[in-house]
N, C-alpha and C positions, 0 to 999 in steps of 0.2 A: 282545684281538683280535690285537695284534701278535705275541704269542707263538704263537698258532695258525697264523698265516701263516708264520712262521719254521719251525715244526715241519712244516708241510705241504711246504715247499720242501725241507727236509732229507730227508723221507721220499721225495719224488719223485726226488731225486738219488741216494738210496741204491738204489732199484730199478734205475736206469739204469747204475750203476757196475759195472764188472767188477773182480774182485779182482786179476787178473793180466793186465797188458797189456805184453808185452815191447816195448822201444823199438826193437829191430831184428828182422828176420825170423829165424825159427828156422833155424839152419844145417842143411845137408843132412848125412846120415850121413857122407859122404866128408869134408866140411869138419870135422865133429866129430873124426873119427879124426886128421886132419892137425893140428888145433889143440890136441888134448890133449897135455899134457906127459908124462903117464904113463897107461897103460892096464893094468889088472890084473883078474884073476879073483880074487875074495875071498869068504870065508865070514863071515857075521855070527855072532860068538861071544859077545858080551856087550853089555849096555846098563847105563849108570849114570845115576843121578839127578843133575840139576844141583843145586848148593848151594841149599838152601832149599825144594826140592821135597818134598812130603809123600808122594806116591804114585809108583809106577813110571811112567816116561814112556809116554804113549800119545797118540793123537789128541785125546782128551778132556782129559787131564791135563797136556799140555804136552810139550815135547821134552826129551830127555836127550842123552847121548853114546853112540853105537853104535860098538863096536870090531869091526873086520873083520880077519881073518887073511888075509894075501896068500898065495894058492895058486900063482899064476903071473903073471909079469910079461910082458906082450905088447909094451909100448913103454915106454921110459924107463930111467933108471938111478938108482942110489942110492935105491931104494925100500925103506922100512922093512918089517919082518916083519908089523907090524900098522898099521892106519890107524884113526883115530877121526874120526867125522863126527857132525854134529847129526842127531838122528832119534829114533825110538822103535820098539819091537817090536810086531808084530801076529802073530796066530796063523794067518793065512791067506796063501797065495801071492798075489803081485801081478805076474804076468807081463804083458808088453805084449801087447795084443790086436790090434795092427796088423801088416801084412805086413812082412817083412824086405826091404830095410833100413828100420829104424824111422825115422819122420819126426816122431815126437811122443813125449812122455813116457808112461810106463806109467800105468794108471788112478789109482794113488795120488797122482800129481802133478797131477791134473786137478780138484782141489778148491778151487783159489783162490790158493794161494801160489806157484805156478809150478814147484815141485820135489816129487819123490817122496821123502818123508822116512821112509817106513815100511820096516822090514826084518823078516824072519822069522828067528828063531833057527835056525841050522844051514843056512840057505839060502845059495846062492851068487849073486853079483852081478858083472856086468861094469861096472867103474868107469872112466870116462874123466875124469881129474882134471887140474886145473891148479894151479900154484903161485899161491896168492893171498896178497898182502901183508897181513900181520896185525901191525901195529906193537906190539900188546899181548902177542904171543907172543915169548918170548925168542929163538927162532931167526929171527924176522922173516918166515917164510913158513909156509904150511900147505897141504897138498894137499887140494883140495876138489872134489867132483863137482857142486857147486852154482854153476856159472859160466855156464850158458847156459839161461835160462828156457824151460821147456816142451820142452826137448830130452832125448833118451834117453841121459843121461850116467851113470845108475846103474841099469841094467836087471837084473832078476832073470833068472837062467838056470836052467832046470829040469833040464838033463841035460848030460852031457859033450859031446854032439854037437848042442848047442843051435844052431838056425839063425842067431841073432844073433851068437853067439860065432864060429861058422864064417865068417860074412860079414866080421866085423871082422878076423879072422885073414887072410882073403884080401886085404883092403885093405892090410894091413901087409906 
């Protein structure tokens, strides 16, 4: 009987829980541009498996490391030619469906973990990144677009005159 009660309580709390609840409000687009250490336009060029992974990284199989080639630096200095972020490849576009300036992450980031981790091979992204302290990395810092939950920090851009890219350029 006691086991059934505990199981019922666990199920009840599972249905009420939300996977992502940021502890602070989502910054405005203006605040994101101001807070980002680096802003780049970059192309997704490769994905690699993490050690021990059996299959290619995907939503179902887990994450890998996505390499993006920096095409243009809009803000910041000392930006590498390539950047590597946690993620996986998908075969479909994932452009933001909200009006510019974006106030929320693209659809791929609305599935529970707070960040859009999918990238399409050959697609371009506008990355707003911050230097994140990583004590296990020899350099001590890493550039990451995953610093503001549910915010549009790594949005896919579909054309050279993409409205989001134009808006960010105007802010800078």
